[in-house]
Wavefront OBJ file of the C-alpha trace (Angstrom):
o trace
v -26.775 -21.937 23.416
v -25.147 -18.905 23.517
v -22.472 -19.810 25.848
v -21.667 -22.996 24.301
v -21.157 -21.314 21.048
v -19.226 -18.677 22.178
v -16.558 -21.261 24.347
v -16.638 -23.719 20.972
v -15.648 -20.457 18.458
v -13.134 -19.667 21.198
v -11.428 -22.412 20.648
v -11.755 -22.734 17.465
v -10.802 -19.320 16.545
v -7.780 -19.731 19.014
v -6.602 -22.761 16.816
v -6.863 -21.198 13.467
v -6.153 -17.271 14.218
v -3.860 -17.721 16.691
v -1.785 -20.984 15.929
v -2.144 -21.417 12.137
v -4.294 -24.656 12.403
v -7.115 -23.824 9.927
v -8.352 -26.862 9.652
v -10.025 -26.574 12.893
v -12.564 -24.332 10.929
v -14.104 -27.205 9.494
v -15.313 -28.318 13.075
v -17.425 -25.303 12.931
v -18.876 -24.500 9.682
v -21.424 -26.405 7.411
v -20.058 -28.122 4.011
v -21.853 -25.051 2.116
v -20.477 -22.331 3.925
v -20.020 -18.854 2.236
v -18.047 -15.941 3.998
v -19.465 -12.611 2.084
v -17.589 -9.492 2.597
v -20.305 -6.167 3.269
v -18.125 -3.786 1.908
v -17.339 -5.405 -1.443
v -20.039 -7.629 -1.869
v -17.441 -10.556 -2.881
v -17.695 -14.522 -1.547
v -15.340 -16.582 -0.489
v -15.151 -20.680 0.817
v -13.866 -21.908 3.682
v -10.362 -22.612 1.711
v -9.805 -18.868 0.807
v -10.773 -18.062 4.071
v -7.759 -20.375 5.641
v -5.512 -18.798 2.848
v -6.365 -15.700 4.337
v -5.314 -16.593 7.600
v -2.235 -17.892 7.194
v -1.479 -14.841 4.672
v -2.478 -12.707 7.953
v -0.091 -14.754 10.236
v 2.513 -14.698 7.801
v 2.769 -11.173 8.149
v 1.748 -10.855 11.512
v 3.249 -13.862 13.632
v 1.998 -12.999 17.001
v -1.523 -12.721 15.719
v -3.796 -12.921 18.869
v -7.654 -12.743 18.785
v -10.298 -12.611 21.466
v -14.103 -13.258 21.198
v -15.447 -10.683 23.626
v -19.380 -11.657 22.997
v -21.952 -13.496 21.102
v -25.538 -12.469 20.756
v -27.655 -15.356 19.540
v -31.440 -14.981 18.010
v -32.691 -18.479 16.782
v -30.409 -19.422 13.697
v -28.743 -16.168 13.651
v -25.977 -14.737 15.744
v -23.703 -11.678 15.876
v -19.965 -12.752 17.081
v -17.759 -9.356 18.475
v -14.127 -9.728 18.285
v -10.679 -8.262 18.767
v -7.722 -8.970 17.558
v -4.156 -7.748 18.141
v -0.571 -7.980 16.249
v 2.731 -6.985 15.068
v 3.465 -6.515 11.453
v 6.800 -8.112 11.495
v 6.803 -9.652 8.227
v 5.979 -8.550 4.485
v 1.916 -7.982 4.457
v 0.106 -7.575 1.002
v 3.059 -6.388 -0.628
v 4.140 -3.621 2.396
v 7.208 -4.457 4.248
v 7.238 -4.899 7.863
v 6.715 -1.840 9.946
v 7.300 -3.149 13.238
v 4.243 -1.363 14.713
v 1.446 -2.867 17.078
v -2.202 -2.789 15.543
v -5.741 -3.653 17.151
v -8.599 -3.895 15.053
v -12.426 -5.188 16.128
v -15.219 -6.349 14.159
v -19.031 -8.155 14.478
v -19.290 -10.732 12.230
v -22.891 -11.923 11.299
v -23.649 -15.642 11.049
v -26.523 -17.875 10.074
v -26.470 -21.314 11.859
v -27.845 -24.969 10.132
v -27.820 -27.652 12.758
v -25.688 -25.214 15.414
v -22.575 -24.924 12.429
v -22.176 -21.488 10.691
v -23.723 -21.514 7.128
v -22.928 -18.138 5.967
v -21.037 -15.285 7.786
v -21.198 -11.732 6.759
v -18.085 -9.735 7.783
v -16.901 -6.007 7.629
v -13.416 -6.702 7.964
v -10.843 -7.596 5.540
v -7.083 -8.109 5.579
v -6.707 -3.844 4.517
v -8.103 -3.241 7.599
v -4.822 -4.659 9.289
v -3.206 -2.091 6.470
v -5.128 1.091 7.701
v -4.167 0.239 10.928
v -0.650 0.479 9.811
v -1.884 3.872 8.203
v -1.462 2.231 4.781
v -4.992 2.843 2.729
v -6.096 1.353 -0.599
v -7.139 3.541 -3.687
v -10.648 2.254 -2.905
v -10.901 4.421 -0.005
v -10.410 7.624 -1.648
v -14.074 7.355 -2.843
v -16.776 8.165 -1.210
v -19.887 5.891 -0.839
v -22.249 7.684 -2.853
v -20.279 8.136 -5.927
v -20.892 6.085 -8.982
v -19.135 4.505 -11.649
v -21.235 4.097 -14.795
v -18.457 3.303 -17.560
v -18.347 -0.337 -18.412
v -14.727 -0.882 -16.956
v -14.715 -4.537 -17.499
v -11.839 -6.385 -19.806
v -7.972 -5.258 -19.891
v -6.341 -3.202 -22.495
v -3.662 -4.554 -24.823
v -0.537 -4.318 -23.247
v 1.174 -2.976 -26.001
v -1.500 -0.317 -26.761
v -0.830 0.820 -23.201
v 2.755 1.072 -24.115
v 2.911 2.851 -26.945
v 0.041 5.088 -25.244
v 2.354 6.001 -22.280
v 5.126 6.483 -24.266
v 3.348 9.678 -26.021
v 3.373 11.479 -22.509
v 6.173 13.712 -22.420
v 7.679 14.124 -18.520
v 10.294 15.278 -16.686
v 12.451 12.832 -14.648
v 12.808 13.033 -11.193
v 15.238 10.924 -8.262
v 13.193 10.359 -5.197
v 15.156 9.891 -2.270
v 15.010 8.830 1.723
v 17.508 7.689 4.224
v 17.422 4.361 5.816
v 19.351 4.423 9.318
v 21.522 7.291 7.801
v 22.258 5.132 4.279
v 20.936 7.684 1.226
v 18.194 5.721 -0.987
v 16.967 6.620 -4.559
v 15.653 5.827 -7.807
v 14.850 7.561 -10.921
v 10.866 7.974 -11.385
v 8.634 10.065 -14.181
v 5.457 9.419 -12.309
v 5.667 12.539 -10.198
v 2.493 15.176 -10.353
v 1.761 18.391 -8.371
v -1.547 17.835 -6.521
v -2.270 21.281 -5.530
v -0.777 24.465 -4.366
v -2.680 25.515 -1.148
v -1.637 23.304 0.522
v 1.300 22.346 -1.319
v 0.787 18.377 -1.787
v 2.614 16.272 -4.261
v 2.880 12.786 -5.210
v 5.029 9.936 -6.587
v 4.030 6.168 -7.654
v 6.782 3.498 -6.535
v 6.827 0.370 -7.615
v 6.781 -2.575 -5.162
v 9.715 -4.500 -6.419
v 12.357 -1.808 -6.005
v 14.707 -1.753 -3.753
v 14.396 1.402 -2.265
v 10.861 0.980 -1.692
v 10.838 -0.552 1.583
v 13.109 2.787 2.675
v 10.505 4.541 1.164
v 7.577 2.850 2.808
v 9.012 3.231 6.363
v 9.738 6.551 6.042
v 8.175 9.608 7.352
v 9.697 12.227 4.629
v 10.993 11.684 1.559
v 12.992 13.800 -1.497
v 12.165 14.687 -5.245
v 14.756 16.165 -7.433
v 13.786 17.260 -10.883
v 17.143 16.257 -12.966
v 18.542 18.698 -15.277
v 20.392 18.647 -18.862
v 23.861 18.302 -17.014
v 22.880 15.099 -14.978
v 22.503 12.799 -17.960
v 24.901 10.336 -15.759
v 22.998 10.661 -12.639
v 19.794 9.473 -14.353
v 21.756 6.377 -15.313
v 22.776 5.833 -11.851
v 19.521 6.045 -10.292
v 17.389 3.697 -12.722
v 20.372 1.505 -11.997
v 20.529 -1.831 -9.812
v 23.825 -0.200 -8.240
v 24.123 -0.735 -4.570
v 25.711 2.688 -3.806
v 23.711 5.124 -6.106
v 24.920 8.166 -3.696
v 28.757 7.183 -3.920
v 29.341 9.315 -7.046
v 26.232 12.058 -6.690
v 27.100 15.180 -4.314
v 23.804 16.132 -2.433
v 22.963 17.741 0.787
v 20.197 16.645 3.616
v 16.977 18.764 3.476
v 15.662 19.529 7.044
v 14.160 16.379 7.479
v 17.312 14.443 6.455
v 15.950 13.494 2.629
v 18.955 13.681 0.133
v 18.544 16.496 -1.949
v 20.941 16.185 -5.186
v 23.209 19.052 -5.868
v 22.891 20.731 -9.187
v 19.582 19.783 -9.638
v 16.893 22.207 -11.270
v 14.584 21.685 -8.479
v 14.549 19.659 -5.058
v 11.916 19.138 -2.384
v 11.598 17.920 0.866
v 8.067 16.264 1.783
v 6.318 15.167 4.662
v 4.524 11.604 3.375
v 0.869 11.626 4.574
v -0.630 8.913 2.653
v 0.105 5.841 1.099
v -2.328 4.155 -0.971
v -1.955 0.612 -2.198
v -2.733 0.274 -6.300
v -1.541 -3.263 -6.817
v 1.936 -3.012 -8.391
v 2.547 0.386 -7.155
v 2.120 2.498 -3.878
v 0.913 5.976 -4.570
v 2.449 8.503 -1.952
v 0.695 11.825 -1.066
v 2.800 14.130 0.352
v 2.756 17.511 1.926
v 5.741 19.635 1.214
v 7.946 21.223 3.696
v 10.903 22.501 1.973
v 11.457 23.573 -1.547
v 15.347 24.560 -3.399
v 14.954 25.982 -7.010
v 17.963 26.462 -9.588
v 18.136 28.256 -13.099
v 19.442 24.704 -14.213
v 17.282 23.471 -17.431
v 15.294 20.234 -16.526
v 15.503 17.399 -18.980
v 12.516 16.458 -20.822
v 11.678 12.385 -21.269
v 9.593 11.057 -23.957
v 9.240 7.437 -25.158
v 12.760 6.251 -23.759
v 14.509 9.043 -25.072
v 15.996 12.168 -23.504
v 15.836 15.694 -25.056
v 17.580 19.459 -23.903
v 14.190 21.476 -22.660
v 16.197 24.512 -23.633
v 16.091 23.874 -27.517
v 12.223 23.298 -27.503
v 10.232 25.259 -30.084
v 7.544 27.215 -28.871
v 4.106 26.836 -30.466
l 1 2 3 4 5 6 7 8 9 10 11 12 13 14 15 16 17 18 19 20 21 22 23 24 25 26 27 28 29 30 31 32 33 34 35 36 37 38 39 40 41 42 43 44 45 46 47 48 49 50 51 52 53 54 55 56 57 58 59 60 61 62 63 64 65 66 67 68 69 70 71 72 73 74 75 76 77 78 79 80 81 82 83 84 85 86 87 88 89 90 91 92 93 94 95 96 97 98 99 100 101 102 103 104 105 106 107 108 109 110 111 112 113 114 115 116 117 118 119 120 121 122 123 124 125 126 127 128 129 130 131 132 133 134 135 136 137 138 139 140 141 142 143 144 145 146 147 148 149 150 151 152 153 154 155 156 157 158 159 160 161 162 163 164 165 166 167 168 169 170 171 172 173 174 175 176 177 178 179 180 181 182 183 184 185 186 187 188 189 190 191 192 193 194 195 196 197 198 199 200 201 202 203 204 205 206 207 208 209 210 211 212 213 214 215 216 217 218 219 220 221 222 223 224 225 226 227 228 229 230 231 232 233 234 235 236 237 238 239 240 241 242 243 244 245 246 247 248 249 250 251 252 253 254 255 256 257 258 259 260 261 262 263 264 265 266 267 268 269 270 271 272 273 274 275 276 277 278 279 280 281 282 283 284 285 286 287 288 289 290 291 292 293 294 295 296 297 298 299 300 301 302 303 304 305 306 307 308 309 310 311 312 313
């Protein structure tokens, strides 16, 4: 039975995972088939598994899966496998990196009349992102941390807009170079993470035209804009194809564009990329910093203010 099951699965998995013929899976599962993630506890149907396979193959067109071994005991079996592929197309919101990855796993299955009725897996699409150096925010939580608050439901979007408008920030321009071409966008979701080591973070929306270049970069620049750079803010908040045409800048030690006249600029090495649905959180190690005497812009509720005219309380 063990050798027969391995032979059957090898044929069917090749058809489904390597060739995209996901309908072939119907021949090896029961009508009540369920797939359970041990990591999240979530269950999925055969149709959802087929959709996941097609999604993975879209991002890794040369995907190849090998069943290394099948171990059976009664109506239970363990399937050991290895998958390789090249990330040449966008996958789960991550632009193509052209990196080749290899992942391994073991699926535990329950058999009914020789077909898979229940499958417990330790692998999902995020494992491929981990192999690319991209992690999900849930990975930052240690296993023994407990969330006791009721996190169900969504707040009113208008309330969230009002809440966010009450938070006062500065304005930064986050930059990088792509094939020698400078890229950048205005960002106010910047924060210092720690001073020792010097870590900072920025959140970048995945729909930004600069996002693919930032995701592929090893370093980025963060420029805090000043009261004399109001036009620069408008430039980098726009959809202009060549934002640097009207901006003077110089390259940091690793090539990141640092904007002349900014109150402060730094260049940082990208160390972590956490996926947060519509955005990616970049955690960066500062490698170079410059500070001038210029005054920074203050931003609140869609308006800009002169930081020199603030009243101390």
